[in-house]
C-alpha atoms as an extended CHARMM CRD file, in Angstrom:
* protein
*
       150  EXT
         1         1  MET       CA              9.3200000000       -9.1670000000      -15.9170000000  PROA      1               0.0000000000
         2         2  ALA       CA              7.7580000000      -12.6060000000      -15.9200000000  PROA      2               0.0000000000
         3         3  LEU       CA              4.7910000000      -13.9740000000      -14.0280000000  PROA      3               0.0000000000
         4         4  TYR       CA              5.8090000000      -14.6980000000      -10.4610000000  PROA      4               0.0000000000
         5         5  THR       CA              6.3170000000      -18.3180000000       -9.5050000000  PROA      5               0.0000000000
         6         6  LYS       CA              6.2190000000      -19.3910000000       -5.8970000000  PROA      6               0.0000000000
         7         7  THR       CA              9.5920000000      -19.0650000000       -4.1800000000  PROA      7               0.0000000000
         8         8  GLY       CA              8.4430000000      -18.7170000000       -0.5450000000  PROA      8               0.0000000000
         9         9  PRO       CA              8.2870000000      -19.2660000000        2.2680000000  PROA      9               0.0000000000
        10        10  PHE       CA              9.2020000000      -15.6680000000        2.9760000000  PROA      10              0.0000000000
        11        11  THR       CA             10.8050000000      -14.5150000000        6.2120000000  PROA      11              0.0000000000
        12        12  SER       CA             10.0280000000      -11.4440000000        8.2910000000  PROA      12              0.0000000000
        13        13  GLY       CA             12.3870000000       -8.5170000000        7.9520000000  PROA      13              0.0000000000
        14        14  ALA       CA             13.2810000000       -9.1400000000        4.2990000000  PROA      14              0.0000000000
        15        15  ALA       CA             11.9680000000       -5.6600000000        3.4390000000  PROA      15              0.0000000000
        16        16  PRO       CA             10.3610000000       -2.7470000000        5.3490000000  PROA      16              0.0000000000
        17        17  GLY       CA              6.8510000000       -3.6040000000        6.5320000000  PROA      17              0.0000000000
        18        18  LEU       CA              7.0610000000       -7.2210000000        5.3830000000  PROA      18              0.0000000000
        19        19  ASP       CA              5.0470000000       -9.6210000000        7.4990000000  PROA      19              0.0000000000
        20        20  ALA       CA              6.0820000000      -13.0830000000        6.2890000000  PROA      20              0.0000000000
        21        21  GLY       CA              2.8610000000      -14.8720000000        7.2920000000  PROA      21              0.0000000000
        22        22  LEU       CA              0.6370000000      -12.3880000000        5.4750000000  PROA      22              0.0000000000
        23        23  PHE       CA              2.9340000000      -12.3230000000        2.4540000000  PROA      23              0.0000000000
        24        24  ASN       CA              2.9250000000      -16.1390000000        2.2280000000  PROA      24              0.0000000000
        25        25  ASN       CA             -0.8920000000      -16.2150000000        2.4390000000  PROA      25              0.0000000000
        26        26  ILE       CA             -1.2430000000      -13.5710000000       -0.2710000000  PROA      26              0.0000000000
        27        27  GLU       CA              1.1890000000      -15.4530000000       -2.4480000000  PROA      27              0.0000000000
        28        28  THR       CA             -0.6880000000      -18.7310000000       -2.0350000000  PROA      28              0.0000000000
        29        29  CYS       CA             -4.0480000000      -17.1360000000       -2.8720000000  PROA      29              0.0000000000
        30        30  LEU       CA             -3.0560000000      -15.0170000000       -5.8410000000  PROA      30              0.0000000000
        31        31  VAL       CA             -0.2910000000      -16.9110000000       -7.5950000000  PROA      31              0.0000000000
        32        32  GLY       CA             -2.7290000000      -19.7350000000       -8.2540000000  PROA      32              0.0000000000
        33        33  ALA       CA             -4.9210000000      -17.2870000000      -10.1540000000  PROA      33              0.0000000000
        34        34  GLY       CA             -1.9470000000      -16.2370000000      -12.3120000000  PROA      34              0.0000000000
        35        35  ALA       CA             -2.7120000000      -12.5900000000      -11.6910000000  PROA      35              0.0000000000
        36        36  ILE       CA             -0.0590000000      -11.1730000000       -9.3540000000  PROA      36              0.0000000000
        37        37  TYR       CA              3.4560000000      -10.0660000000      -10.1380000000  PROA      37              0.0000000000
        38        38  PHE       CA              6.0690000000       -9.3070000000       -7.4920000000  PROA      38              0.0000000000
        39        39  LEU       CA              8.8270000000       -6.7450000000       -7.9270000000  PROA      39              0.0000000000
        40        40  GLY       CA             12.4410000000       -7.8280000000       -7.6730000000  PROA      40              0.0000000000
        41        41  SER       CA             12.8820000000       -5.1540000000       -5.0110000000  PROA      41              0.0000000000
        42        42  PRO       CA             10.1970000000       -3.0370000000       -3.3180000000  PROA      42              0.0000000000
        43        43  TYR       CA              9.4660000000        0.4130000000       -4.7420000000  PROA      43              0.0000000000
        44        44  GLN       CA              9.2120000000        3.2500000000       -2.2090000000  PROA      44              0.0000000000
        45        45  LEU       CA              5.9970000000        5.0330000000       -3.1490000000  PROA      45              0.0000000000
        46        46  THR       CA              6.3730000000        8.0310000000       -0.8180000000  PROA      46              0.0000000000
        47        47  THR       CA              9.0430000000       10.0080000000        0.9710000000  PROA      47              0.0000000000
        48        48  ASN       CA              7.0820000000       10.7510000000        4.1470000000  PROA      48              0.0000000000
        49        49  PRO       CA              4.6260000000       13.4240000000        2.9720000000  PROA      49              0.0000000000
        50        50  THR       CA              2.2230000000       14.9410000000        5.4980000000  PROA      50              0.0000000000
        51        51  VAL       CA             -1.4840000000       14.9280000000        4.6930000000  PROA      51              0.0000000000
        52        52  ASN       CA             -3.2740000000       17.5060000000        6.8330000000  PROA      52              0.0000000000
        53        53  ALA       CA             -6.5580000000       16.6700000000        8.5840000000  PROA      53              0.0000000000
        54        54  GLY       CA             -9.4790000000       16.6450000000        6.1450000000  PROA      54              0.0000000000
        55        55  ASN       CA             -7.2420000000       16.8010000000        3.0700000000  PROA      55              0.0000000000
        56        56  THR       CA             -6.5680000000       14.2600000000        0.3600000000  PROA      56              0.0000000000
        57        57  THR       CA             -3.4360000000       13.5040000000       -1.6280000000  PROA      57              0.0000000000
        58        58  THR       CA             -3.1710000000       11.4690000000       -4.8280000000  PROA      58              0.0000000000
        59        59  LEU       CA             -0.3380000000        8.9880000000       -5.3330000000  PROA      59              0.0000000000
        60        60  THR       CA              0.6070000000        7.4760000000       -8.6900000000  PROA      60              0.0000000000
        61        61  CYS       CA              1.3550000000        3.7630000000       -8.3640000000  PROA      61              0.0000000000
        62        62  THR       CA              1.9740000000        2.7730000000      -11.9960000000  PROA      62              0.0000000000
        63        63  GLY       CA              4.6710000000        3.5520000000      -14.5270000000  PROA      63              0.0000000000
        64        64  VAL       CA              7.2830000000        3.6320000000      -11.7340000000  PROA      64              0.0000000000
        65        65  GLY       CA              9.6890000000        1.1320000000      -10.1810000000  PROA      65              0.0000000000
        66        66  GLY       CA              9.1040000000       -1.5670000000      -12.7800000000  PROA      66              0.0000000000
        67        67  ILE       CA              5.2960000000       -1.3670000000      -12.5250000000  PROA      67              0.0000000000
        68        68  PRO       CA              3.5600000000       -1.1560000000      -15.9220000000  PROA      68              0.0000000000
        69        69  SER       CA              1.9150000000        2.1390000000      -16.7950000000  PROA      69              0.0000000000
        70        70  SER       CA             -1.3630000000        0.5020000000      -17.8530000000  PROA      70              0.0000000000
        71        71  GLY       CA             -3.4470000000       -2.5760000000      -17.1390000000  PROA      71              0.0000000000
        72        72  VAL       CA             -2.7220000000       -2.6540000000      -13.3970000000  PROA      72              0.0000000000
        73        73  LEU       CA             -5.7990000000       -3.3110000000      -11.2440000000  PROA      73              0.0000000000
        74        74  ALA       CA             -4.2250000000       -3.0900000000       -7.7760000000  PROA      74              0.0000000000
        75        75  VAL       CA             -0.8990000000       -2.8450000000       -5.9610000000  PROA      75              0.0000000000
        76        76  LEU       CA              0.3810000000       -4.8450000000       -3.0120000000  PROA      76              0.0000000000
        77        77  LEU       CA              1.1680000000       -1.9780000000       -0.6690000000  PROA      77              0.0000000000
        78        78  GLY       CA              2.9890000000       -2.0190000000        2.6790000000  PROA      78              0.0000000000
        79        79  ILE       CA              1.8970000000        0.9810000000        4.7670000000  PROA      79              0.0000000000
        80        80  GLY       CA              2.7250000000        2.7920000000        7.9730000000  PROA      80              0.0000000000
        81        81  ILE       CA              1.6160000000        6.1540000000        9.3700000000  PROA      81              0.0000000000
        82        82  PHE       CA              2.6020000000        8.6930000000       11.9960000000  PROA      82              0.0000000000
        83        83  ALA       CA             -0.5510000000       10.3410000000       13.3860000000  PROA      83              0.0000000000
        84        84  SER       CA             -0.3990000000       13.7250000000       15.1520000000  PROA      84              0.0000000000
        85        85  THR       CA             -3.3980000000       12.9240000000       17.3700000000  PROA      85              0.0000000000
        86        86  ALA       CA             -4.5800000000        9.8180000000       19.2050000000  PROA      86              0.0000000000
        87        87  GLY       CA             -7.0890000000        8.0490000000       17.0110000000  PROA      87              0.0000000000
        88        88  GLY       CA             -5.8920000000        9.9010000000       13.9090000000  PROA      88              0.0000000000
        89        89  TYR       CA             -6.6630000000        7.8330000000       10.8630000000  PROA      89              0.0000000000
        90        90  MET       CA             -6.3760000000        7.7590000000        7.1070000000  PROA      90              0.0000000000
        91        91  GLN       CA             -8.4450000000        6.1330000000        4.3980000000  PROA      91              0.0000000000
        92        92  GLY       CA             -7.4790000000        4.9850000000        0.9310000000  PROA      92              0.0000000000
        93        93  ALA       CA             -9.3940000000        4.4310000000       -2.2890000000  PROA      93              0.0000000000
        94        94  PRO       CA             -8.7420000000        4.2760000000       -6.0130000000  PROA      94              0.0000000000
        95        95  HSD       CA             -8.4290000000        7.8440000000       -7.3420000000  PROA      95              0.0000000000
        96        96  GLY       CA            -11.9710000000        9.2120000000       -7.5400000000  PROA      96              0.0000000000
        97        97  GLY       CA            -13.3890000000        6.3170000000       -5.4720000000  PROA      97              0.0000000000
        98        98  THR       CA            -15.4810000000        6.5020000000       -2.3260000000  PROA      98              0.0000000000
        99        99  PHE       CA            -13.5610000000        6.5030000000        0.9570000000  PROA      99              0.0000000000
       100       100  GLY       CA            -14.6530000000        3.9500000000        3.5320000000  PROA      100             0.0000000000
       101       101  GLN       CA            -15.2760000000        1.2200000000        0.9650000000  PROA      101             0.0000000000
       102       102  TYR       CA            -11.6640000000        0.1700000000        0.5350000000  PROA      102             0.0000000000
       103       103  TRP       CA             -8.9740000000        0.3820000000        3.2390000000  PROA      103             0.0000000000
       104       104  GLY       CA             -7.6190000000        2.5370000000        6.0370000000  PROA      104             0.0000000000
       105       105  LEU       CA             -5.3240000000        2.7060000000        9.0490000000  PROA      105             0.0000000000
       106       106  SER       CA             -5.7120000000        4.2470000000       12.4970000000  PROA      106             0.0000000000
       107       107  GLY       CA             -2.9660000000        5.5630000000       14.7560000000  PROA      107             0.0000000000
       108       108  PRO       CA             -4.1260000000        4.6320000000       18.2810000000  PROA      108             0.0000000000
       109       109  VAL       CA             -1.5330000000        6.8050000000       20.0640000000  PROA      109             0.0000000000
       110       110  ALA       CA             -0.5400000000       10.4040000000       19.2800000000  PROA      110             0.0000000000
       111       111  ASN       CA              2.8920000000       10.9620000000       17.7450000000  PROA      111             0.0000000000
       112       112  GLN       CA              3.6660000000        7.2810000000       17.3720000000  PROA      112             0.0000000000
       113       113  TYR       CA              4.5290000000        5.2640000000       14.2590000000  PROA      113             0.0000000000
       114       114  THR       CA              1.8640000000        2.6770000000       13.4150000000  PROA      114             0.0000000000
       115       115  VAL       CA              2.6220000000       -0.2300000000       11.0930000000  PROA      115             0.0000000000
       116       116  GLY       CA             -0.4180000000       -1.1470000000        9.0540000000  PROA      116             0.0000000000
       117       117  GLY       CA              0.9810000000       -4.2250000000        7.3670000000  PROA      117             0.0000000000
       118       118  MET       CA             -0.0720000000       -4.8440000000        3.7940000000  PROA      118             0.0000000000
       119       119  VAL       CA             -3.1220000000       -4.0790000000        1.7320000000  PROA      119             0.0000000000
       120       120  ILE       CA             -4.0900000000       -4.9580000000       -1.7990000000  PROA      120             0.0000000000
       121       121  ALA       CA             -5.0010000000       -1.4420000000       -2.8780000000  PROA      121             0.0000000000
       122       122  PRO       CA             -7.1860000000       -1.1120000000       -5.9960000000  PROA      122             0.0000000000
       123       123  VAL       CA             -5.9830000000        1.6490000000       -8.3260000000  PROA      123             0.0000000000
       124       124  SER       CA             -7.9210000000        3.8410000000      -10.7490000000  PROA      124             0.0000000000
       125       125  SER       CA             -7.6850000000        3.2910000000      -14.5050000000  PROA      125             0.0000000000
       126       126  GLY       CA             -4.9120000000        5.9120000000      -14.4040000000  PROA      126             0.0000000000
       127       127  GLY       CA             -2.9850000000        3.8780000000      -11.7940000000  PROA      127             0.0000000000
       128       128  GLN       CA             -3.5970000000        6.2250000000       -8.8590000000  PROA      128             0.0000000000
       129       129  ILE       CA             -4.8540000000        6.0130000000       -5.2850000000  PROA      129             0.0000000000
       130       130  ASP       CA             -6.2530000000        8.7600000000       -3.0710000000  PROA      130             0.0000000000
       131       131  VAL       CA             -5.2420000000        8.9750000000        0.5840000000  PROA      131             0.0000000000
       132       132  LYS       CA             -7.3240000000       11.0820000000        2.9840000000  PROA      132             0.0000000000
       133       133  ALA       CA             -6.3250000000       12.1730000000        6.4840000000  PROA      133             0.0000000000
       134       134  ALA       CA             -9.7700000000       11.6710000000        7.9700000000  PROA      134             0.0000000000
       135       135  SER       CA             -8.7160000000       12.7220000000       11.4860000000  PROA      135             0.0000000000
       136       136  GLY       CA             -5.5180000000       14.4630000000       12.5560000000  PROA      136             0.0000000000
       137       137  ASN       CA             -2.4590000000       15.1750000000       10.4310000000  PROA      137             0.0000000000
       138       138  ILE       CA             -0.9610000000       11.9870000000        8.9980000000  PROA      138             0.0000000000
       139       139  VAL       CA              2.5770000000       11.3490000000        7.7730000000  PROA      139             0.0000000000
       140       140  LEU       CA              2.7150000000        8.5120000000        5.2450000000  PROA      140             0.0000000000
       141       141  GLN       CA              5.7740000000        6.4770000000        6.2670000000  PROA      141             0.0000000000
       142       142  GLN       CA              7.2880000000        3.3410000000        4.7570000000  PROA      142             0.0000000000
       143       143  TRP       CA              4.8160000000        3.1020000000        1.8820000000  PROA      143             0.0000000000
       144       144  MET       CA              6.3310000000        0.3860000000       -0.2680000000  PROA      144             0.0000000000
       145       145  ILE       CA              4.9120000000       -1.3590000000       -3.3380000000  PROA      145             0.0000000000
       146       146  TYR       CA              5.8620000000       -5.0460000000       -3.3600000000  PROA      146             0.0000000000
       147       147  GLY       CA              3.8980000000       -6.1210000000       -6.4200000000  PROA      147             0.0000000000
       148       148  TYR       CA              0.8830000000       -5.5340000000       -8.5780000000  PROA      148             0.0000000000
       149       149  VAL       CA             -2.2230000000       -7.3160000000       -9.8870000000  PROA      149             0.0000000000
       150       150  MET       CA             -3.0560000000       -7.3860000000      -13.5990000000  PROA      150             0.0000000000
């Protein structure tokens, strides 16, 4: 896999959770730094696991789907959730990191799919992220890795 070179503009609907405007902005900012690689096709990180309220699950983001097993600092992650309660929310952090300092997503309505868009999610040195269901049971839906930062 070679360093990504700009091929946008991207269009909405090219892949699950892809917002073309956000993707084009990310591309413009990071490609110039020579640090981001995009996958030829998105890698589905999860298959809709449920994280129960107050619990945490660890997801491995490296060594899969064409993503190197070492040297990755972050992944470009498209996320969506299904929250069992109104206001149910999840938080994410590098494995072993402190929740609340990185990223999260709230489901404003009970039993409704919420698209969170994309985040650049920092990973631990082992290539993992922790996801905590801070309120309500959360189903992790449409979690796709589109690229990674070295």
